TIGU-193641 format. One record per residue: x negated, y, z of N, C-alpha, C in turn. Coordinates in pm, whole numbers, plus 50000, padded with zeros to 5 digits. Layout:
BEGIN
((X; Y; Z); (X; Y; Z); (X; Y; Z)),
...
This chain:
BEGIN
((37549; 38625; 33241); (37509; 38541; 33078); (37385; 38626; 33031)),
((37310; 38585; 32963); (37152; 38620; 32881); (37210; 38701; 32802)),
((37084; 38807; 32761); (37117; 38891; 32663); (37081; 38760; 32505)),
((37030; 38647; 32523); (36948; 38583; 32369); (37080; 38479; 32370)),
((37194; 38459; 32502); (37324; 38346; 32490); (37438; 38437; 32391)),
((37406; 38577; 32466); (37510; 38659; 32365); (37496; 38711; 32245)),
((37358; 38737; 32176); (37309; 38694; 32007); (37331; 38601; 31973)),
((37301; 38461; 32004); (37365; 38346; 31968); (37565; 38329; 31953)),
((37627; 38407; 32077); (37770; 38354; 32029); (37766; 38469; 31965)),
((37702; 38558; 31950); (37758; 38661; 31855); (37810; 38625; 31727)),
((37641; 38602; 31644); (37610; 38505; 31548); (37726; 38424; 31494)),
((37739; 38314; 31593); (37877; 38196; 31579); (37955; 38235; 31529)),
((38015; 38358; 31615); (38140; 38392; 31628); (38145; 38481; 31455)),
((38116; 38526; 31479); (38060; 38556; 31338); (38022; 38524; 31194)),
((37998; 38421; 31211); (37992; 38293; 31092); (38103; 38265; 31075)),
((38200; 38232; 31212); (38338; 38150; 31205); (38463; 38278; 31200)),
((38463; 38399; 31146); (38549; 38519; 31127); (38461; 38544; 30964)),
((38389; 38526; 30943); (38360; 38569; 30803); (38407; 38412; 30734)),
((38403; 38259; 30748); (38455; 38190; 30724); (38596; 38177; 30689)),
((38660; 38255; 30796); (38809; 38285; 30848); (38847; 38321; 30703)),
((38802; 38429; 30679); (38862; 38555; 30598); (38817; 38509; 30464)),
((38748; 38419; 30394); (38682; 38400; 30266); (38806; 38314; 30252)),
((38877; 38216; 30354); (38946; 38130; 30340); (39072; 38159; 30351)),
((39152; 38317; 30396); (39238; 38341; 30419); (39290; 38426; 30291)),
((39168; 38426; 30226); (39168; 38537; 30096); (39156; 38444; 29980)),
((39127; 38314; 29954); (39135; 38278; 29840); (39306; 38242; 29815)),
((39305; 38226; 29635); (39417; 38237; 29592); (39470; 38095; 29590)),
((39329; 38039; 29561); (39347; 37909; 29477); (39427; 37915; 29347)),
((39423; 37993; 29266); (39513; 37979; 29125); (39453; 37899; 29057)),
((39494; 37761; 29024); (39409; 37667; 28882); (39493; 37680; 28739)),
((39460; 37695; 28685); (39513; 37716; 28502); (39535; 37575; 28480)),
((39666; 37528; 28398); (39606; 37423; 28318); (39681; 37446; 28188)),
((39660; 37454; 28080); (39638; 37469; 27939); (39713; 37301; 27897)),
((39836; 37344; 27791); (39894; 37296; 27722); (39895; 37320; 27583)),
((39858; 37270; 27469); (39867; 37263; 27306); (39995; 37181; 27280)),
((40082; 37299; 27253); (40230; 37215; 27172); (40207; 37203; 27040)),
((40176; 37299; 26924); (40151; 37297; 26796); (40144; 37443; 26735)),
((40121; 37506; 26637); (40097; 37577; 26556); (40265; 37570; 26452)),
((40332; 37715; 26398); (40383; 37733; 26316); (40330; 37808; 26215)),
((40411; 37835; 26089); (40399; 37864; 26012); (40484; 38031; 25947)),
((40452; 38146; 26030); (40536; 38243; 25964); (40633; 38282; 25802)),
((40555; 38412; 25813); (40517; 38483; 25674); (40417; 38420; 25637)),
((40376; 38420; 25489); (40292; 38377; 25445); (40098; 38442; 25450)),
((40056; 38288; 25523); (39919; 38330; 25588); (39953; 38368; 25694)),
((40013; 38366; 25785); (40036; 38399; 25886); (40053; 38246; 26023)),
((39970; 38218; 26063); (40005; 38120; 26190); (39990; 38137; 26294)),
((40112; 38108; 26372); (40133; 38104; 26524); (40092; 38021; 26635)),
((40027; 38039; 26710); (39953; 37927; 26805); (40057; 37902; 26945)),
((40066; 37796; 26972); (40199; 37790; 27075); (40124; 37714; 27186)),
((40059; 37739; 27318); (39989; 37724; 27418); (40111; 37762; 27542)),
((40086; 37652; 27648); (40178; 37673; 27771); (40029; 37668; 27864)),
((40047; 37784; 27976); (39933; 37814; 28113); (40049; 37774; 28174)),
((39987; 37634; 28310); (40063; 37659; 28413); (39955; 37705; 28506)),
((39993; 37748; 28632); (39890; 37880; 28722); (39935; 37794; 28868)),
((39868; 37654; 28926); (39907; 37619; 29060); (39824; 37763; 29202)),
((39852; 37720; 29266); (39809; 37874; 29377); (39903; 37936; 29396)),
((39842; 38070; 29484); (39963; 38205; 29528); (39990; 38223; 29358)),
((39924; 38214; 29198); (39939; 38270; 29153); (40063; 38157; 29033)),
((40113; 38074; 29114); (40226; 38006; 29083); (40307; 38077; 28981)),
((40302; 38010; 28856); (40371; 38030; 28736); (40363; 38003; 28608)),
((40459; 37971; 28500); (40373; 37906; 28418); (40461; 38011; 28216)),
((40305; 38019; 28174); (40395; 38097; 28061); (40354; 38059; 27906)),
((40440; 38077; 27830); (40400; 38042; 27734); (40320; 38155; 27711)),
((40234; 38134; 27553); (40182; 38200; 27491); (40119; 38188; 27392)),
((40190; 38287; 27282); (40231; 38240; 27154); (40056; 38329; 27089)),
((40003; 38316; 27025); (39936; 38369; 26914); (39916; 38382; 26791)),
((39928; 38458; 26714); (39973; 38493; 26597); (39835; 38551; 26548)),
((39829; 38464; 26414); (39719; 38505; 26359); (39718; 38526; 26153)),
((39685; 38652; 26102); (39695; 38653; 25996); (39573; 38715; 25927)),
((39548; 38743; 25782); (39454; 38762; 25742); (39419; 38949; 25809)),
((39530; 39041; 25856); (39565; 39153; 25868); (39580; 39210; 26037)),
((39660; 39144; 26090); (39596; 39204; 26241); (39667; 39033; 26327)),
((39601; 39011; 26435); (39634; 38908; 26544); (39708; 39012; 26617)),
((39823; 38935; 26740); (39949; 38986; 26813); (39924; 38879; 26936)),
((39943; 38878; 27052); (39978; 38767; 27135); (40075; 38853; 27224)),
((40190; 38735; 27201); (40314; 38765; 27333); (40291; 38619; 27393)),
((40277; 38678; 27571); (40291; 38572; 27629); (40510; 38587; 27763)),
((40516; 38478; 27779); (40671; 38448; 27821); (40646; 38390; 27931)),
((40718; 38460; 28021); (40726; 38361; 28135); (40835; 38252; 28141)),
((40801; 38141; 28178); (40935; 38015; 28217); (40925; 37956; 28328)),
((41063; 38028; 28342); (41116; 37957; 28463); (41083; 37887; 28540)),
((41087; 37746; 28483); (41072; 37609; 28503); (40947; 37576; 28490)),
((40870; 37592; 28639); (40744; 37608; 28640); (40643; 37422; 28596)),
((40638; 37429; 28486); (40540; 37347; 28441); (40632; 37243; 28382)),
((40767; 37286; 28310); (40909; 37193; 28202); (40910; 37303; 28099)),
((40875; 37173; 27982); (40808; 37218; 27894); (40914; 37145; 27721)),
((41051; 37051; 27819); (41048; 37003; 27670); (41108; 37049; 27601)),
((41203; 37181; 27621); (41240; 37277; 27515); (41162; 37309; 27424)),
((40996; 37321; 27426); (40970; 37331; 27269); (40962; 37243; 27194)),
((41031; 37107; 27231); (41046; 37022; 27115); (41162; 37078; 27007)),
((41306; 37152; 27079); (41378; 37219; 26966); (41288; 37349; 26905)),
((41208; 37461; 26968); (41135; 37544; 26842); (41089; 37470; 26751)),
((41012; 37371; 26773); (40959; 37308; 26659); (41039; 37173; 26587)),
((41159; 37133; 26652); (41266; 37075; 26546); (41277; 37212; 26461)),
((41324; 37333; 26458); (41381; 37468; 26385); (41278; 37516; 26264)),
((41117; 37495; 26346); (41031; 37607; 26296); (40944; 37504; 26219)),
((40949; 37367; 26288); (40826; 37274; 26149); (40694; 37279; 26267)),
((40625; 37211; 26236); (40464; 37223; 26291); (40351; 37177; 26204)),
((40280; 37301; 26195); (40140; 37241; 26124); (40087; 37121; 26084)),
((40048; 37031; 26030); (39932; 36919; 26066); (39785; 36974; 26149)),
((39812; 36898; 26183); (39627; 36962; 26288); (39555; 36789; 26292)),
((39421; 36797; 26336); (39331; 36676; 26389); (39327; 36768; 26533)),
((39345; 36662; 26629); (39247; 36667; 26722); (39115; 36583; 26724)),
((38986; 36657; 26746); (38844; 36634; 26676); (38808; 36532; 26883)),
((38731; 36394; 26818); (38726; 36338; 26947); (38590; 36419; 26978)),
((38555; 36376; 27122); (38445; 36419; 27149); (38389; 36236; 27168)),
((38218; 36287; 27158); (38116; 36157; 27113); (38021; 36196; 27173)),
((38014; 36160; 27312); (37933; 36230; 27455); (37860; 36367; 27404)),
((37987; 36458; 27432); (37944; 36568; 27395); (37976; 36655; 27274)),
((37954; 36575; 27219); (37991; 36613; 27054); (38119; 36612; 27033)),
((38197; 36731; 26960); (38301; 36664; 26881); (38261; 36689; 26712)),
((38329; 36597; 26693); (38323; 36509; 26550); (38348; 36410; 26509)),
((38405; 36426; 26347); (38517; 36286; 26298); (38437; 36251; 26179)),
((38493; 36141; 26127); (38436; 36091; 26013); (38561; 36183; 25892)),
((38683; 36256; 25939); (38672; 36310; 25820); (38639; 36457; 25811)),
((38510; 36504; 25850); (38489; 36613; 25859); (38352; 36645; 25835)),
((38304; 36718; 25831); (38142; 36699; 25778); (38020; 36836; 25863)),
((38134; 36885; 25968); (38079; 36962; 26075); (38102; 36903; 26213)),
((38036; 36964; 26288); (38062; 36889; 26423); (38023; 37070; 26525)),
((38083; 37047; 26615); (38062; 37124; 26785); (38032; 37034; 26879)),
((37922; 37167; 26968); (37889; 37102; 27099); (37888; 37263; 27201)),
((37901; 37185; 27301); (37872; 37335; 27387); (37769; 37401; 27388)),
((37732; 37511; 27422); (37629; 37527; 27411); (37526; 37557; 27534)),
((37370; 37563; 27566); (37331; 37561; 27683); (37394; 37643; 27770)),
((37349; 37594; 27890); (37405; 37697; 27980); (37275; 37824; 28004)),
((37369; 37934; 28033); (37226; 38029; 28062); (37262; 38098; 28209)),
((37172; 38057; 28276); (37165; 38127; 28501); (37171; 38233; 28457)),
((37075; 38253; 28343); (37026; 38417; 28449); (37178; 38527; 28356)),
((37261; 38497; 28286); (37353; 38564; 28228); (37411; 38532; 28354)),
((37452; 38455; 28430); (37584; 38371; 28506); (37531; 38465; 28661)),
((37410; 38483; 28659); (37356; 38573; 28744); (37418; 38711; 28759)),
((37366; 38784; 28644); (37406; 38901; 28622); (37589; 38920; 28578)),
((37626; 38838; 28597); (37782; 38831; 28528); (37851; 38847; 28700)),
((37792; 38772; 28816); (37817; 38751; 28966); (37756; 38894; 29037)),
((37670; 38942; 28956); (37581; 39076; 29046); (37697; 39118; 28951)),
((37755; 39180; 28881); (37840; 39287; 28846); (37909; 39313; 28919)),
((38019; 39164; 28983); (38110; 39156; 29066); (38270; 39217; 29001)),
((38284; 39175; 28883); (38382; 39176; 28836); (38398; 39039; 28722)),
((38353; 38908; 28824); (38408; 38861; 28685); (38448; 38771; 28653)),
((38609; 38849; 28669); (38756; 38763; 28648); (38779; 38869; 28488)),
((38729; 38959; 28506); (38698; 39103; 28413); (38618; 39089; 28264)),
((38554; 38988; 28321); (38403; 39002; 28231); (38431; 38978; 28055)),
((38545; 38920; 28057); (38529; 38921; 27883); (38618; 39031; 27854)),
((38705; 39090; 27934); (38777; 39192; 27883); (38702; 39339; 27842)),
((38595; 39317; 27947); (38537; 39460; 27915); (38434; 39459; 27844)),
((38338; 39279; 27786); (38241; 39290; 27744); (38275; 39222; 27590)),
((38370; 39126; 27581); (38450; 39117; 27467); (38334; 39025; 27364)),
((38344; 38980; 27275); (38235; 38874; 27240); (38112; 38917; 27275)),
((38028; 39011; 27288); (37957; 39036; 27349); (37878; 38944; 27426)),
((37986; 38946; 27570); (37957; 38903; 27729); (37946; 38784; 27641)),
((37968; 38696; 27566); (38011; 38546; 27520); (37870; 38477; 27527)),
((37900; 38351; 27520); (37775; 38233; 27427); (37936; 38106; 27337)),
((37907; 38157; 27227); (38009; 38102; 27165); (37977; 37956; 27118)),
((38087; 37830; 27139); (38015; 37710; 27064); (37944; 37690; 26979)),
((37858; 37627; 26965); (37767; 37546; 26859); (37866; 37459; 26776)),
((37869; 37557; 26622); (37945; 37495; 26529); (37840; 37495; 26389)),
((37811; 37345; 26390); (37700; 37352; 26289); (37769; 37250; 26135)),
((37691; 37289; 26039); (37766; 37227; 25890); (37845; 37295; 25846)),
((37898; 37460; 25879); (38051; 37471; 25870); (37978; 37637; 25902)),
((38000; 37721; 25842); (38003; 37864; 25824); (38134; 37928; 25943)),
((38167; 38025; 26036); (38323; 38028; 26106); (38304; 38190; 26154)),
((38412; 38220; 26181); (38386; 38395; 26293); (38509; 38378; 26356)),
((38461; 38399; 26519); (38604; 38430; 26581); (38734; 38495; 26526)),
((38820; 38487; 26580); (38938; 38537; 26560); (39032; 38576; 26616)),
((38983; 38496; 26772); (39072; 38513; 26910); (38992; 38491; 27014)),
((39073; 38540; 27100); (38971; 38455; 27221); (39091; 38539; 27367)),
((39083; 38353; 27438); (39200; 38454; 27533); (39122; 38515; 27655)),
((39185; 38626; 27702); (39108; 38723; 27739); (39062; 38702; 27906)),
((39129; 38623; 27956); (39090; 38541; 28121); (39014; 38446; 28111)),
((38950; 38414; 27997); (38827; 38266; 28007); (38709; 38363; 28015)),
((38643; 38285; 28105); (38466; 38285; 28093); (38406; 38244; 28007)),
((38296; 38289; 27928); (38240; 38205; 27841); (38077; 38233; 27809)),
((38062; 38150; 27972); (37958; 38161; 27966); (37911; 38043; 28085)),
((37821; 37900; 28037); (37824; 37806; 28139); (37947; 37727; 28104)),
((38025; 37707; 28020); (38159; 37617; 28052); (38127; 37514; 27996)),
((38210; 37412; 27964); (38248; 37316; 27927); (38354; 37307; 27762)),
((38350; 37249; 27665); (38476; 37225; 27570); (38577; 37131; 27663)),
((38677; 37165; 27626); (38760; 36991; 27702); (38830; 36931; 27567)),
((38862; 37044; 27449); (38968; 37018; 27376); (38922; 37087; 27266)),
((38937; 36983; 27135); (38919; 37054; 26975); (39012; 37026; 26912)),
((39081; 37143; 26844); (39212; 37059; 26732); (39200; 37154; 26644)),
((39199; 37080; 26496); (39093; 37147; 26332); (39258; 37172; 26254)),
((39293; 37305; 26227); (39402; 37311; 26108); (39356; 37263; 26009)),
((39368; 37204; 25894); (39271; 37186; 25739); (39319; 37233; 25662)),
((39492; 37296; 25656); (39548; 37411; 25543); (39487; 37518; 25564)),
((39492; 37585; 25684); (39463; 37725; 25731); (39293; 37737; 25760)),
((39269; 37622; 25772); (39102; 37625; 25814); (39095; 37702; 25944)),
((39182; 37658; 26016); (39114; 37740; 26205); (39109; 37588; 26309)),
((39010; 37679; 26386); (38998; 37573; 26463); (39014; 37602; 26633)),
((39061; 37544; 26674); (39105; 37595; 26853); (39037; 37557; 26935)),
((38963; 37574; 26980); (38834; 37550; 27085); (38922; 37555; 27274)),
((38921; 37459; 27348); (38966; 37517; 27470); (38837; 37481; 27526)),
((38827; 37560; 27659); (38724; 37538; 27740); (38758; 37576; 27896)),
((38632; 37470; 27997); (38645; 37478; 28128); (38563; 37503; 28143)),
((38568; 37633; 28216); (38505; 37686; 28353); (38461; 37675; 28464)),
((38378; 37590; 28531); (38386; 37532; 28646); (38318; 37656; 28768)),
((38283; 37788; 28753); (38262; 37868; 28816); (38391; 37951; 28817)),
((38390; 37988; 28982); (38524; 38053; 29006); (38516; 38189; 29040)),
((38588; 38270; 29014); (38658; 38417; 29051); (38668; 38438; 29156)),
((38671; 38566; 29245); (38695; 38565; 29401); (38857; 38522; 29376)),
((38883; 38458; 29526); (38993; 38397; 29577); (38982; 38232; 29504)),
((38888; 38228; 29451); (38851; 38085; 29373); (38963; 38047; 29298)),
((38947; 38109; 29188); (39070; 38087; 29068); (38961; 38054; 28984)),
((39008; 38034; 28909); (38978; 37942; 28763); (38943; 38012; 28636)),
((38862; 38031; 28540); (38867; 38097; 28481); (38863; 38038; 28302)),
((38933; 37932; 28296); (38944; 37837; 28180); (38992; 37919; 28066)),
((38953; 37858; 27915); (39011; 37980; 27825); (39008; 37902; 27697)),
((39052; 37939; 27604); (39049; 37882; 27441); (39021; 37985; 27381)),
((38960; 37929; 27240); (38930; 38037; 27149); (38960; 37975; 27026)),
((38998; 38073; 26918); (39058; 38038; 26785); (38932; 38095; 26652)),
((38844; 38000; 26615); (38825; 38038; 26503); (38829; 37997; 26367)),
((38823; 38097; 26260); (38836; 38091; 26121); (38713; 38011; 25996)),
((38735; 37918; 25987); (38617; 37869; 25879); (38631; 37949; 25735)),
((38488; 38012; 25731); (38479; 38109; 25603); (38420; 38021; 25490)),
((38462; 38048; 25391); (38430; 37932; 25247); (38325; 38004; 25199)),
C-alpha cells in the first residue's frame, strides 16, 4: 500500500469516527411547552402554570409554576410521573379558578389584535452574537450566566414594559416567537420562544418570558 493511499484511508476513517462520536454523543432532548393558565393567590400575586415535556434521552415531564408579585418572584418545578399526561391540571383550575387571558394573534410575524393598542414582533437576528455564544462554548448555560444582558428581547411597541421573569434554560438570541398571551387584569404578557439553534447533544433551547406593562 502506497503512502498516499494510507493518508487517504486515514482521513476517511478519521471522518467516520468523528461523525460516529457526534452521533453517539447526541441526546436529542426536544422541549414542548404547554400553557395551562394562571391563578391568583394573595393580592397581586399571580402564578403561571406551564408544562414542559422533553423527549430524547432527557425524557420527562415537568410542571413549572412561576409566581410573580410586586416584591418577589419564585419558581417551583415538579416532576410529572406520567409523561405528557396533563388531564389532572383540570382539577387544579376547578379548585383555584383561572385568570382571564387573551391569546394574541400572529399576523405575518407581528402579534397584535383589535382589543389592544400595542404589538409585538421578533427582534432582528444578531449573527455576530450567536457566533460569540457558540465560540464561548456554553450556549446551554448562556442565559444562566449573563441574564438579561445576554438576551435580545422581543420588540414591544405602543406600551412600556419591563421583563419580570425568563426561563433560565432558554436562549434568547436569534429566536422566533411562538405564542403570546395577555392578562389584562394584572397587565402581564407571557411570550413563548422557539430557538432553532441547538446546544451540544442536539438539545433544544426554547423558552418563555414574562413582561409587566408599566402604566
